[in-house]
KEVEXLUM-313901 format. One record per atom (N, C-alpha, C, O): y, z, x; residue in one letter. Coordinates in steps of 0.02 Angstrom, whole numbers, plus 50000, padded with zeros to 5 digits. Layout:
BEGIN
YZXA;...
END
This chain:
BEGIN
571515281056060M;571895285356111M;571405290256138M;571105294056099M;571305290456199E;570905296256228E;571275302456244E;571845302356267E;570945307856232Y;571225313456245Y;570915317156307Y;570345315756324Y;571315322256346K;571005325656396K;570595331156364K;570625332756304K;570175334056411K;569725339156384K;570065346756398K;569865351156436K;570615346756357T;570965353456352T;570995357156290T;570825354256238T;571195363056289R;571195366456223R;571825363256182R;571835362756120R;572345361156223N;572885359256192N;572825352356153N;573065351056098N;572455348556191D;572325341656164D;571765342156104D;571705337656062D;571365347856105L;570815348956048L;571225350555991L;571075348455935L;571825354856003L;572195357555951L;572625349955915L;572625348955854L;572905346155956K;573145340155933K;572615336155891K;572765333955835K;572015335255917L;571485331755885L;571395334655806L;571215331055759L;571535341755799R;571275344255741R;571815343355698R;571715342455638R;572405343555724R;572975342655675R;573065334855657R;573365333555605R;572855330455690L;572765323555683L;572355321955631L;572505317955587L;571785325155636R;571225324755585R;571405327755515R;571095325255468R;571785331955503V;572025334255441V;572515328855415V;572485327355355V;572955325755457L;573415320755430L;572995314755417L;573145311555366L;572425312255458V;572035306355433V;571655308655374V;571495304255334V;571485314455360D;571055316355294D;571535314755234D;571345311655184D;572125317155243Y;572685316455198Y;572705308455182Y;572545306155127Y;572895304855233G;572915297755224G;572325293355181G;572365288555143G;571745297455206E;571145294755172E;571085296055095E;570935291755054E;571215302255084T;571285303855009T;571795299354975T;571655296854921T;572345298255002V;572855294254965V;572625286054954V;572755282454906V;572275284555009L;572055276855007L;571515276854958L;571375271654929L;571155282954945K;570535283554904K;570835282954830K;570615278654792K;571285286954815K;571645287254750K;571955280254733K;571975278354675K;572195276654783K;572515270554776K;572085265054753K;572255260954710K;571535265054782M;570965260054769M;570685261454707M;570495256454676M;570585267454677V;570335268954614V;570865267454558V;570705266054500V;571495267954579L;571995265754528L;572115258254516L;572215255754461L;572075254654581L;572085247754578L;571495244754534L;571605241054487L;570825247054556T;570255245554529T;570295245654452T;570155240854416T;570515251654431T;570565253454364T;571065247854319T;570895245154267T;571575247154345I;572025242354328I;571805235954323I;571905232754271I;571445233054381I;571185225954378I;570585226354332I;570505221054303I;570195230354319L;569775230454259L;570055229854198L;569885225154162L;570465233954180S;570935233954117S;571205227054113S;571075223854062S;571555224354161D;571835217654147D;571375211754144D;571545206854111D;570805211954175L;570335207054174L;569965206854108L;569695201754087L;569985213754071L;569615212354010L;570185209653960L;569995205753916L;570785211053962N;571325208953927N;571385201253930N;571475197553882N;571315199453995Y;571365192454011Y;570825187853985Y;570945182053970Y;570195190853981R;569665188153960R;569695186453884R;569515181153858R;569985192353851K;570075191953784K;570635186853754K;570625183853700K;571045186853799N;571585181353788N;571405175253796N;571665170853762N;570865173453848L;570635166153861L;570205163753796L;570205158053773L;569855169153774E;569415167953709E;569855165553654E;569715160853617E;570435169553649L;570875167053587L;571165161453601L;571225157453554L;571395159753661D;571625152953675D;571225147353663D;571445142153641D;570515148553681K;570075143153662K;570125141853586K;570055135953569K;570225145953542E;570385145053469E;570925141153457E;570905136353418E;571495143153491V;572145140153480V;572065132353500V;572285127653466V;571695131653562V;571655124653586V;571255120953538V;571505115553521V;570695122553512K;570345119553465K;570685118853400K;570605113553369K;571055123553375S;571455122153317S;572025117153319S;572215113753271S;572275117053386T;572775112353406T;572525105853401T;572785101653364T;571995104553441M;571645097953447M;571395094853371M;571415089053352M;571165100153339D;570975098553267D;571515095253229D;571475090253195D;572045099053242Q;572695097153195Q;572945089653234Q;573065085053196Q;573005088653290I;573235082353325I;572825075853297I;573065070453284I;572085078053290D;571575072353281D;571705071153202D;571575065753177D;571945076153166F;571995075653091F;572655071653079F;572705067853030F;573175072753127A;573885069253113A;573775061653136A;574055057053107A;573325060553194L;573215054053223L;572855049353169L;573045043553160L;572345052353136S;571975048553087S;572335046553026S;572165041752992S;572845050453012F;573225048152955F;573905044752966F;574145040452929F;574225047653026D;574935044853044D;574935039653097D;575415035853104D;574425039453132G;574455034453193G;574735036253254G;575155040753251G;574585033653317V;574755034353369V;575535034753373V;575835039753391V;575795029253354Q;576465027853352Q;576905033353324Q;577395035653353Q;576705035053268S;577045040853231S;577095047553283S;577635050553291S;576665048753308I;576545055553352I;576925054353411I;577255059053434I;576925047953444L;577405046753504L;578185046853480L;578615049853513L;578315043653427S;578955043553405S;579245050953396S;579825052253413S;578865055153371A;579065061553350A;579065066553421A;579475071153431A;578595064753459S;578585069253524S;579175067453572S;579375071653613S;579475060753565N;580045058953613N;580685062353575N;581215061953605N;580695065253521M;581205068553497M;581305076253498M;581745079653471M;580645078753545I;580635086253551I;580915088153616I;580775084753666I;581265092853621T;581435095553683T;581355104153681T;581495107653632T;581135106153736A;580985113353744A;581455118153799A;581455116753859A;581775122753777N;582085126753835N;581825134053831N;581685136653777N;581785137053888Y;581585144053892Y;581735146753956Y;581845143154005Y;581735153453956S;581965157654028S;581485161454035S;581105162753988S;581395164254100L;580925169354123L;581275174654159L;581705173354201L;581075181154141D;581315187054174D;580695188554226D;580095187954212D;580965190554284F;580515192554330F;580645200354350F;581205202854351F;580065203554364K;580115210454382K;579575211454438K;579205206754452K;579535217854473K;579125219854511K;578855226454508K;579255230954522K;578265228154493D;577965235054492D;577655236354557D;577315232554592D;577895243754568N;577605246354639N;577095250554633N;577295256254619N;576405250154639L;575935253654635L;575615256454699L;575145253854729L;575965262654716I;575765265654777I;575765261754842I;575335262054886I;576345257754840G;576485252854895G;576215245754894G;576325242154943G;575835243454837T;575615237454819T;576095234854765T;576145237454709T;576505228954790V;577035226054746V;576715221154704V;576355217054732V;576785220754638V;576375216654590V;577035213454544V;577415216654507V;577035206954557P;577625202854526P;577255201254468P;576645200954463P;577755200254414S;577595198154347S;578235194454322S;578785195154349S;578115190054263F;578695186954230F;578605187854160F;578045188854138F;579175187554120I;579115188654055I;579475182454011I;580085181454018I;579125178753970L;579335172853935L;579945175553889L;579845180653856L;580485172853885K;580995175153846K;581455168653818K;581505163453850K;581775169653755N;582195164453733N;581835156553730N;582165151553744N;581285156453716M;580985150753711M;581215146353648M;581155148853592M;581445141153654F;581705137453598F;581485129553601F;581625125653647F;581145128453550I;580925121553542I;581365117253490I;581345118553430I;581745112253517K;582165108653462K;581775101953440K;581595097653480K;581675101753380R;581335095453350R;581795090953316R;582025091853260R;581905086053355G;582485080953326G;582275076653268G;582685073953231G;581615076053259Y;581415072553198Y;581605075353127Y;581685081253116Y;581655070753084G;581875072553006G;581275075852974G;580715073852989G;581375080552934K;580785082552902K;580555077952845K;579995078252821K;580935074652828F;580705069052760F;580455063252800F;580055059652770F;580605061652861T;580305055452887T;579705056952931T;579395052152955T;579525062852943T;578965065052981T;578425068852941T;578625073252904T;577855067852945S;577385070752898S;577245078052922S;577345080052980S;577015081552871F;576975089152890F;576295089052941F;576215093952977F;575915084952943R;575375085152990R;575605084953062R;575325088553105R;576115080853078V;576405080053142V;576815086153165V;576815088553222V;577205088653105S;577575095053113S;577115100753134S;577255104453181S;576535101453097N;576105106653110N;575745106353181N;575565111453210N;575645099653210S;575395098653281S;575905100753320S;575755104153369S;576505099553310S;577075101453363S;577145109353373S;577255112153427S;577055112453306E;577125120153311E;576565123153348E;576635127653390E;576045120653332K;575365123453367K;575445121753440K;575265125953481K;575675116153460F;575765115053537F;576295119353565F;576245121053624F;576775121053530G;577275126353550G;576945132653560G;577015135353615G;576595135553515K;576255141753521K;575805142053583K;575735147053618K;575525136153592L;574995135353645L;575275135553720L;574985138053768L;575875132253720I;576275132953782I;576535141053801I;576565143253858I;576685144353748A;576825151153760A;576315155253783A;576435159753824A;575695153953758E;575095156953771E;574855155953845E;574625160353882E;574945149553861L;574765147253936L;575195151253977L;574925154854020L;575785151153970I;576295154754016I;576115161754016I;576135164354071I;575935165553967E;575735172353972E;575045173254017E;574965177954057E;574595168554005D;573995167854037D;574135166854115D;573785170354152D;574595162554144A;574805161754208A;575125168554238A;575115170054297A;575405172154187N;575685178554218N;575195182954224N;575225186654274N;574635183754179A;574125188154185A;573675185854253A;573445190254290A;573575180154264Y;573255177754328Y;573545180254393Y;573245183254438Y;574255178554391L;574585180254453L;574575188854465L;574515191354521L;574635192154412R;574635198954413R;573895201654444R;573895205754489R;573335199354420I;572755200454435I;572665197554511I;572325201154547I;572855192854532K;572665190454596K;573085194254648K;572845195154704K;573715196654631K;574035201254673K;573705208854678K;573655212154730K;573505211054610L;573085217254620L;572495216254666L;572385220454710L;572105210954660A;571535211154700A;571605209754777A;571185211354819A;572205206454790E;572435206354865E;572535213254886E;572305215254940E;572895217354842G;573075223054868G;572555228754869G;572585233754904G;572085227154825T;571495231654826T;571055230354887T;570815234954920T;570965223654901Y;570575221154971Y;570885224055031Y;570515226755072Y;571555223855042K;571865225655094K;571855233455106K;571785235955162K;571925237455044T;571855245055044T;571055246555062T;570945251555096T;570605243155044K;569955244055055K;569775243255134K;569375246955164K;570115238055161V;570105236955238V;570245242955268V;569865246255303V;570895244455251V;571275250855290V;570825256755281V;570675260055331V;570595258555219Y;570095264055207Y;569485263555254Y;569315267555299Y;569225258555238N;568505257355282N;568725258355363N;568385261855401N;569205255555379S;569385257255453S;569445264155471S;569185266555521S;569845267855426I;569875274555437I;569295279155427I;569185284255459I;568975277055382N;568275280755361N;567715279655402N;567305284255409N;567615273955431K;567055270755473K;567195271655539K;566715273755572K;567775270555572K;568005269655640K;568415276155661K;568205279555708K;569005278055626L;569475281355658L;569145289855651L;569175293655700L;568885291955593I;568675297655582I;568065299655627I;568035304955656I;567595295055629P;567105296255671P;567255296355750P;566955299655793P;567725292555755S;568055293055838S;568345298955850S;568215301855902S;568835301955798L;569115307855814L;568565314055812L;568575318755852L;568155313455767D;567605318955770D;567175319055840D;566995324155870D;567055312655856G;566685313455921G;567105315255985G;566815316956036G;567715314955980Q;568135317156036Q;568205324356026Q;568195327956076Q;568265327155964Q;568315334055961Q;567695336955981Q;567755341656021Q;567045335255963K;566495336655977K;566375337456062K;566175342356092K;566545331656085A;566525331156159A;566965336456201A;566755338756254A;567595338056172I;567975342356206I;567715349056190I;567725353456233I;567495349956135S;567305357056106S;566715359256166S;566735364456199S;566225354356170E;565625355456213E;565845356356280E;565555360556314E;566395352256309F;566535353156374F;566925359956391F;566845362856444F;567355362256338L;567605368656340L;567185374556338L;567255379256376L;566735374056294D;566075379856288D;565745379756344D;565575385256368D;565585373956376S;565185374156441S;565635377156500S;565415381156542S;566295374756498S;566615378056553S;566695384756550S;566685388456599S;566795386856478E;566905393856476E;566265398056492E;566325403456522E;565735396056476R;565045398556502R;564975398656576R;564695403456603R;565195394156607D;565115392956673D;565505398656704D;565245402156747D;566215399856680E;566705404556707E;566415411556686E;566475416156726E;566115412656627N;565905419056614N;565285420956672N;565235426256702N;564875415756676F;564295417156718F;564495418556794F;564145422356828F;565055415356822N;565375415756878N;565625423456888N;565545427056937N;565935424756829V;566315431956835V;565755436356840V;565745440456886V;565275436056798R;564715441056800R;564335440956871R;564115446056897R;564305435856892E;564025435456960E;564435438757015E;564205442257059E;565025437257006L;565465439957054L;565545447557048L;565605451057098L;565525450256982A;565635457156968A;564985461156996A;565045466657023A;564395458056990E;563675460157014E;563685460557090E;563425465357118E;563975455857122E;564015455957197E;564495462357219E;564335466157265E;565045462957183N;565465468357206N;565235474757191N;565465479357224N;564735476157138Y;564365482957129Y;563755482957171Y;563385487857172Y;
END
């Protein structure tokens, strides 16, 4: 928006500059907040992934152990008698205008229909380890979704902040300077003309 070179418009520009400064401060705080949360979540996510590697290794070792002693057919027969039920709770956190969705695993129930006396402890242990692994993977998916949304929110905030900081503010400052210089020049010319007129009359 272009302003006229008047004192009234200069006053409007100065008031707008105050509002823009406030907006810039809010965006800066938002960027700091989102970045801090992302870094914290990333550290936790990385730790969880490292722990999950151990869970996966332990699970695969257990299934290999069961396969070597009980055979493929025993594993398949037991797996056909397993059913899993679970539900998810969804929620949304609002972090200074950035909506971050997340879900919580609850009521996970795994029904193992095979008999304890007809199925080896090796197969049972494998099933239990896989159940824990599924729960861990669901938690990891939730953490990934949260980090992705936080990263998107941070990027959008940064784009707006840079637009204000590098384009809008310099533009407003430039217009204020141009108007101030024009008004000062006009005032000097008027004063000069008044003095000249006064000298002519005396």
